[in-house]
C-alpha positions in Angstrom: -81.3 -192.0 -93.6 -80.8 -194.3 -96.5 -83.6 -194.7 -99.0 -85.3 -198.1 -99.4 -83.3 -198.5 -102.7 -80.1 -198.0 -100.7 -81.2 -200.3 -97.9 -81.9 -203.1 -100.4 -78.5 -203.1 -102.1 -76.7 -206.5 -101.8 -73.3 -204.9 -101.0 -72.7 -204.4 -97.2 -73.0 -200.8 -96.1 -69.4 -200.4 -95.0 -68.2 -201.7 -98.4 -70.2 -199.3 -100.6 -67.8 -196.9 -102.4 -69.6 -193.8 -101.2 -69.3 -194.9 -97.6 -65.7 -195.8 -98.1 -65.1 -192.3 -99.4 -66.8 -190.8 -96.4 -64.8 -192.9 -94.0 -61.6 -191.8 -95.8 -62.6 -188.2 -95.4 -63.3 -188.7 -91.7 -60.0 -190.4 -91.1 -57.4 -188.1 -89.5 -54.6 -189.5 -91.6 -56.3 -189.5 -95.0 -58.1 -186.2 -94.5 -54.7 -184.6 -94.4 -54.5 -184.9 -98.2 -57.6 -182.6 -98.5 -56.6 -179.7 -96.4 -55.7 -176.3 -97.7 -52.3 -176.1 -99.5 -50.3 -174.2 -96.8 -51.3 -176.6 -94.0 -50.6 -179.5 -96.3 -47.1 -178.3 -97.0 -46.5 -177.6 -93.3 -47.6 -181.2 -92.7 -45.2 -182.5 -95.3 -42.3 -180.6 -93.7 -43.4 -181.8 -90.2 -43.4 -185.5 -91.4 -40.0 -185.0 -93.0 -38.6 -183.3 -89.9 -40.1 -185.9 -87.6 -38.5 -188.6 -89.7 -35.1 -187.0 -88.9 -35.6 -188.4 -85.4 -34.8 -191.8 -86.9 -32.7 -190.9 -89.9 -30.5 -188.4 -88.0 -29.0 -190.9 -85.6 -28.5 -193.4 -88.3 -26.8 -190.8 -90.5 -24.7 -189.6 -87.5 -23.5 -193.2 -86.9 -22.4 -193.4 -90.6 -21.0 -189.9 -91.0 -19.8 -187.8 -88.1 -21.7 -184.5 -88.2 -18.7 -182.5 -87.1 -16.2 -183.9 -89.7 -18.6 -184.6 -92.6 -21.6 -182.3 -92.2 -22.6 -182.4 -95.8 -22.6 -186.2 -96.0 -24.4 -186.4 -92.7 -27.1 -184.0 -94.0 -27.5 -185.9 -97.3 -27.7 -189.2 -95.6 -30.3 -187.9 -93.1 -32.3 -186.2 -95.8 -32.4 -189.4 -97.9 -33.6 -191.4 -94.9 -36.2 -188.8 -93.9 -37.2 -188.5 -97.6 -37.7 -192.3 -97.8 -39.9 -192.2 -94.8 -41.9 -189.3 -96.2 -42.2 -191.3 -99.5 -43.7 -194.2 -97.6 -46.2 -192.0 -95.8 -47.2 -190.4 -99.2 -47.4 -193.7 -100.9 -49.8 -194.9 -98.2 -52.0 -191.8 -98.6 -52.0 -192.2 -102.4 -52.9 -195.9 -102.2 -55.8 -195.3 -99.9 -57.2 -192.5 -102.1 -56.6 -194.5 -105.3 -58.4 -197.5 -103.9 -61.5 -195.3 -103.2 -61.1 -193.6 -106.6 -61.0 -197.0 -108.4 -64.1 -198.2 -106.6 -66.0 -195.0 -107.3 -65.3 -195.0 -111.0 -65.8 -198.7 -111.5 -69.2 -199.8 -112.9 -68.8 -203.2 -111.2 -67.6 -203.4 -107.5 -66.4 -206.4 -105.7 -67.5 -207.0 -102.1 -67.4 -209.7 -99.4 -70.6 -210.8 -97.7 -69.2 -212.5 -94.6 -65.5 -213.0 -95.2 -62.8 -213.4 -97.8 -64.2 -216.7 -99.1 -67.5 -215.5 -100.4 -66.9 -212.5 -102.5 -69.2 -211.3 -105.2 -69.7 -208.3 -107.6 -72.3 -205.6 -107.6 -73.1 -203.8 -110.8 -73.9 -200.2 -110.1 -77.1 -198.7 -111.4 -76.5 -195.9 -114.0 -77.7 -193.2 -111.6 -75.3 -194.4 -108.8 -72.4 -194.6 -111.3 -73.1 -191.1 -112.5 -73.1 -189.7 -108.9 -69.9 -191.6 -108.0 -68.1 -190.3 -111.1 -69.2 -186.7 -110.4 -67.8 -187.2 -106.9 -64.5 -188.5 -108.3 -64.3 -185.6 -110.8 -64.8 -182.8 -108.2 -63.6 -184.3 -104.9 -61.3 -187.3 -105.3 -59.3 -186.7 -108.5 -58.0 -183.3 -107.2 -56.6 -185.2 -104.2 -55.1 -187.9 -106.4 -53.5 -185.2 -108.5 -52.1 -183.4 -105.4 -50.6 -186.7 -104.1 -49.1 -187.5 -107.5 -47.4 -184.1 -107.7 -46.2 -184.5 -104.1 -44.7 -187.9 -104.9 -43.1 -186.5 -108.0 -41.5 -183.6 -106.0 -40.2 -186.1 -103.4 -38.8 -188.3 -106.1 -37.0 -185.3 -107.8 -35.6 -184.3 -104.4 -34.4 -187.8 -103.9 -32.7 -187.8 -107.2 -31.0 -184.5 -106.5 -29.8 -186.0 -103.2 -28.4 -189.0 -105.1 -26.7 -186.7 -107.6 -25.1 -184.8 -104.8 -23.9 -188.0 -103.3 -22.4 -189.1 -106.6 -20.8 -185.7 -107.1 -19.3 -185.8 -103.6 -17.9 -189.3 -103.7 
């Protein structure tokens, strides 16, 4: 139950950074970035493998798997990697949005729609709590997603180098 202090805030409940964080944690998609490492990696492999359902036929149309298996694999891997990159970018942007709102001393909000936005200056106590949450809960997720995106980028570059070497 919110305190009287929380109930009297000008910012709507669903736009308060702490509530946005809790909503993100409750979301099936965004919660994936917080699970233990083994299940996280299994999820990455599952997304990449699932992306092959689209990338594989496109690659097969371009490169016959029986006559050019390596080119087929590289094309399919690039397509699946691109789709994985898009999924990871969406995860990162969602978590970074909440990160940014939690660390900011001043937060924008909309009262009834896009045309009447305003700013709320966080009290020092609220800002300190939010920044502690960022330090121990949100930033580790951001760091994990950055590392994942870096690995996916390196694998994409290796795929491109293999293409260049084969052609």
